[in-house]
C-alpha positions in Angstrom: -69.3 52.9 21.2 -69.9 48.9 21.5 -73.0 48.2 19.8 -75.4 45.9 21.7 -75.3 43.0 18.8 -71.5 43.1 19.8 -71.9 42.7 23.2 -74.0 39.9 22.5 -71.9 37.6 20.4 -69.0 38.0 23.3 -71.5 37.0 25.3 -72.5 33.6 23.5 -69.0 32.7 23.0 -68.1 33.3 26.6 -71.0 31.3 27.5 -69.9 28.6 24.8 -66.3 28.0 26.2 -65.4 24.8 28.2 -62.6 24.0 30.2 -60.2 21.2 28.3 -60.6 17.7 30.4 -57.3 15.5 29.9 -58.7 12.7 27.6 -58.4 8.8 27.5 -56.6 7.9 24.0 -57.4 4.0 23.7 -54.9 1.4 21.9 -55.6 -2.2 20.9 -58.3 -3.7 18.0 -61.3 -1.9 17.3 -59.4 1.1 19.1 -58.8 4.5 17.7 -55.0 4.0 18.0 -53.4 0.7 17.0 -50.0 1.2 18.1 -48.6 3.0 21.7 -46.2 5.3 19.7 -49.2 6.6 17.9 -51.1 7.6 20.7 -48.1 8.8 22.7 -47.7 11.0 19.2 -50.9 12.6 20.1 -51.2 12.9 23.3 -51.2 16.2 25.3 -50.6 17.2 28.7 -52.1 14.9 31.1 -53.3 12.7 28.8 -53.5 8.4 30.2 -53.4 6.6 27.1 -55.2 3.2 28.3 -53.4 0.3 26.3 -55.6 -2.8 25.8 -54.5 -6.4 25.7 -52.1 -7.9 23.4 -48.7 -8.1 21.9 -47.1 -4.8 20.4 -44.0 -5.0 18.8 -42.4 -1.3 19.5 -39.8 0.8 20.4 -41.5 3.4 22.0 -40.1 6.5 22.5 -41.8 9.7 25.1 -40.7 13.0 25.0 -43.5 14.6 26.5 -44.6 15.7 30.2 -46.7 14.4 32.4 -49.0 11.4 30.4 -49.9 8.1 31.7 -49.0 5.1 29.4 -51.3 2.3 31.4 -51.6 -1.6 30.6 -55.5 -3.5 31.4 -53.6 -6.6 32.2 -49.8 -7.0 32.9 -49.8 -10.7 32.3 -51.7 -10.0 29.3 -50.8 -6.7 27.7 -47.1 -7.2 26.2 -44.4 -4.6 24.5 -41.7 -6.9 22.7 -38.7 -4.7 22.1 -37.4 -7.1 19.1 -33.8 -6.9 20.4 -32.5 -3.8 19.0 -33.2 -1.3 21.9 -34.8 0.0 24.5 -38.2 -1.3 25.1 -39.5 2.4 26.2 -37.2 5.3 26.3 -38.4 8.1 29.0 -36.1 10.9 27.0 -35.9 14.2 29.1 -39.6 13.7 29.7 -40.9 14.6 33.5 -43.8 13.3 35.2 -44.4 10.1 32.9 -46.3 7.1 35.0 -45.9 3.8 33.2 -47.6 0.8 34.4 -49.9 -2.2 33.9 -47.2 -4.3 31.2 -44.6 -6.9 30.4 -41.7 -5.4 28.9 -39.3 -7.7 27.2 -36.5 -8.3 24.9 -34.6 -5.3 25.0 -31.9 -5.1 22.9 -28.9 -2.6 21.6 -25.4 -1.7 22.6 -25.6 1.3 24.0 -24.8 1.6 27.6 -28.5 3.1 28.9 -31.0 0.2 27.0 -32.7 -1.5 28.8 -36.4 -2.7 29.2 -37.4 0.5 30.0 -35.0 3.8 30.4 -35.3 6.7 32.5 -33.3 9.2 30.5 -32.6 13.1 31.9 -35.9 12.4 33.3 -37.3 13.8 37.1 -39.9 12.7 38.7 -41.5 9.6 37.0 -43.4 6.3 37.9 -43.0 2.7 37.0 -45.0 0.6 38.6 -46.9 -3.0 38.7 -44.7 -4.6 35.8 -43.0 -7.9 34.8 -39.9 -7.8 33.0 -38.3 -10.6 31.7 -35.0 -10.9 29.1 -34.1 -7.6 28.5 -30.2 -6.5 28.8 -31.0 -5.1 32.0 -34.9 -4.3 33.3 -34.6 -1.0 34.1 -31.6 1.8 33.6 -31.7 5.5 35.7 -29.9 7.1 33.3 -28.0 10.8 33.2 -29.2 12.8 35.2 -32.1 11.5 36.3 -33.6 12.5 40.0 -36.6 11.9 42.3 -38.0 8.7 39.9 -39.8 6.1 42.3 -39.6 2.4 40.9 -42.4 -0.2 42.4 -44.1 -3.3 42.2 -41.8 -4.4 39.7 -40.9 -8.2 38.6 -37.3 -7.6 37.3 -36.1 -10.9 36.3 -33.9 -12.6 33.5 -31.7 -9.8 32.8 -29.1 -10.4 30.9 -26.5 -7.6 32.5 -28.8 -5.4 35.5 -31.8 -5.6 37.1 -31.6 -1.9 37.6 -29.2 0.1 36.7 -28.5 3.5 37.6 -25.7 5.6 36.4 -25.0 9.3 37.5 -28.5 9.9 39.1 -29.8 10.6 42.3 -32.8 11.0 44.3 -34.4 7.9 43.1 -36.9 5.5 45.2 -36.4 1.9 44.5 -38.8 -0.4 46.7 -41.8 -3.3 46.7 -39.6 -4.3 44.1 -39.2 -8.3 42.7 -35.5 -8.9 41.7 -34.8 -12.2 40.5 -32.3 -14.3 38.5 -30.5 -11.3 36.8 -26.5 -11.0 36.5 -26.6 -7.9 38.4 -29.4 -7.6 41.1 -28.4 -3.5 41.2 -25.8 -2.0 40.0 -25.0 1.4 40.9 -22.4 3.3 39.1 -21.4 7.2 40.1 -24.9 7.3 41.8 -25.9 9.1 45.1 -28.6 9.8 47.6 -30.8 7.1 45.5 -33.2 5.6 48.6 -33.6 1.1 48.2 -35.4 -0.3 50.5 -38.2 -3.5 50.8 -36.4 -5.2 47.4 -36.2 -8.8 46.7 -33.0 -9.6 46.0 -33.0 -13.3 45.0 -30.8 -16.1 43.5 -29.7 -12.8 41.1 -25.5 -14.1 40.4 -24.5 -10.6 41.7 -27.2 -9.1 43.8 -25.6 -5.8 43.8 -22.6 -3.2 42.9 -22.5 0.1 44.7 -19.3 1.9 43.6 -19.9 5.3 45.3 -21.2 4.0 48.6 -23.5 6.9 48.6 -27.1 5.0 48.2 -28.8 4.2 51.4 -29.8 0.4 51.2 -32.6 1.1 54.0 -34.8 3.4 55.0 -33.6 4.1 58.6 -35.2 0.7 59.8 -36.1 -1.6 57.1 -33.9 -2.9 54.1 -34.2 -5.4 51.9 -34.4 -9.3 51.6 -31.1 -10.6 49.8 -31.7 -14.5 49.7 -27.6 -15.3 50.5 -27.5 -13.1 53.6 -28.0 -16.2 56.0 -29.3 -13.9 58.5 -26.4 -11.5 59.0 -27.5 -8.5 60.9 -26.1 -6.0 58.4 -25.5 -7.0 54.7 -22.5 -5.7 52.8 -23.1 -4.4 49.1 -19.9 -4.9 46.8 -18.3 -1.8 45.9 -15.2 0.2 46.1 -17.3 2.3 48.6 -18.5 -0.5 51.1 -22.6 0.3 51.2 -24.1 -1.5 53.6 -27.8 -2.4 54.2 -28.3 -1.9 58.0 -31.7 -3.4 58.8 -31.6 -6.7 55.8 -35.3 -8.3 56.2 -35.6 -11.9 57.4 -38.0 -13.3 54.8 -39.1 -12.7 51.3 -41.3 -9.3 51.2 -44.5 -9.6 49.9 -45.4 -7.1 47.1 -47.8 -4.9 46.5 -49.9 -3.0 43.8 -48.6 0.5 43.5 -51.4 3.2 43.1 -50.9 4.9 40.4 -53.0 8.2 39.6 -53.2 10.0 36.7 -54.5 13.8 35.7 -56.9 12.1 33.4 -58.4 10.1 37.2 -58.4 14.0 38.7 -59.8 15.1 35.7 -62.9 12.8 35.9 -63.2 13.2 39.6 -63.4 17.2 38.5 -66.1 17.1 36.0 -68.8 17.7 38.4 -67.4 20.6 39.6 -66.7 24.3 38.0 -63.5 25.8 37.1 -63.3 28.6 40.0 -61.0 30.8 37.7 -63.1 30.5 34.3 -66.1 31.0 36.2 -65.1 34.1 37.8 -64.5 35.2 34.3 -67.5 34.6 32.6 -69.3 36.4 35.9 -67.0 38.9 35.5 -67.6 39.3 32.0 -71.9 39.5 32.7 -71.3 42.3 35.2 -70.0 44.3 32.7 -71.7 43.9 30.0 -74.8 44.3 32.0 -73.2 47.2 33.0 -72.9 48.7 30.1 -76.6 47.6 28.5 -77.7 49.0 31.5 -75.7 52.6 30.3 -76.5 52.6 27.1 -80.4 52.7 28.6 -80.4 55.8 29.9 
């Protein structure tokens, strides 16, 4: 038979269990973490990594799903890749959100190397960033899909502002793409949605070798600084892709709203967890019933 003492111990254990919420890991001078990579390595699903102002000379690799990395101020929170590879690589991880940084000085000889490389990754977001002096600003590579690129200023890339290779279903909108060798280069890419961007003063505004990507959303296209009032803008490439609704003026970039799991957890801290509460209530009823039966 179960003793009353054992039942009371079970009750105490159940009442002491707490639901673990997403955590915020702080990076910077005087913080728990002094490098961004160390915070990434320590993070768990749903965590947010908050990075203070400063310059971080790192080449980050992200292999964890559902984490957010946010800089305090995109002009003053800089990640420098030291010209030795991608500055940040999202490597086969999903639902990663990165915002609020200046990303500069990517290097390397790999075709996918960039300021941020999204490699075989899904449902991630790169937003509200500045990209300067990289081999490529952003590389969406090798089966990456359903990612969002928005609110970024991508400038002075040696090769491509954005490179899309063998990837589908990504959304690229609300970006300023300026002064790159190629604004966007789409290679073996299909069904990507590219609209409401500024293509300005790139040596080559864009290239699409499949012709199977959408360069407008059916109502609104992109601003092309060399369009000269054209009603249709033809994208160079074997597929003869077209922007059917080129814009007459440059888009004013809007800051993309980025919600994180940590934000959701913080908003919900006053709410009980229905699943856990149900378990506790059920356990209390069972224990109370057992104790009543023992008294009879």
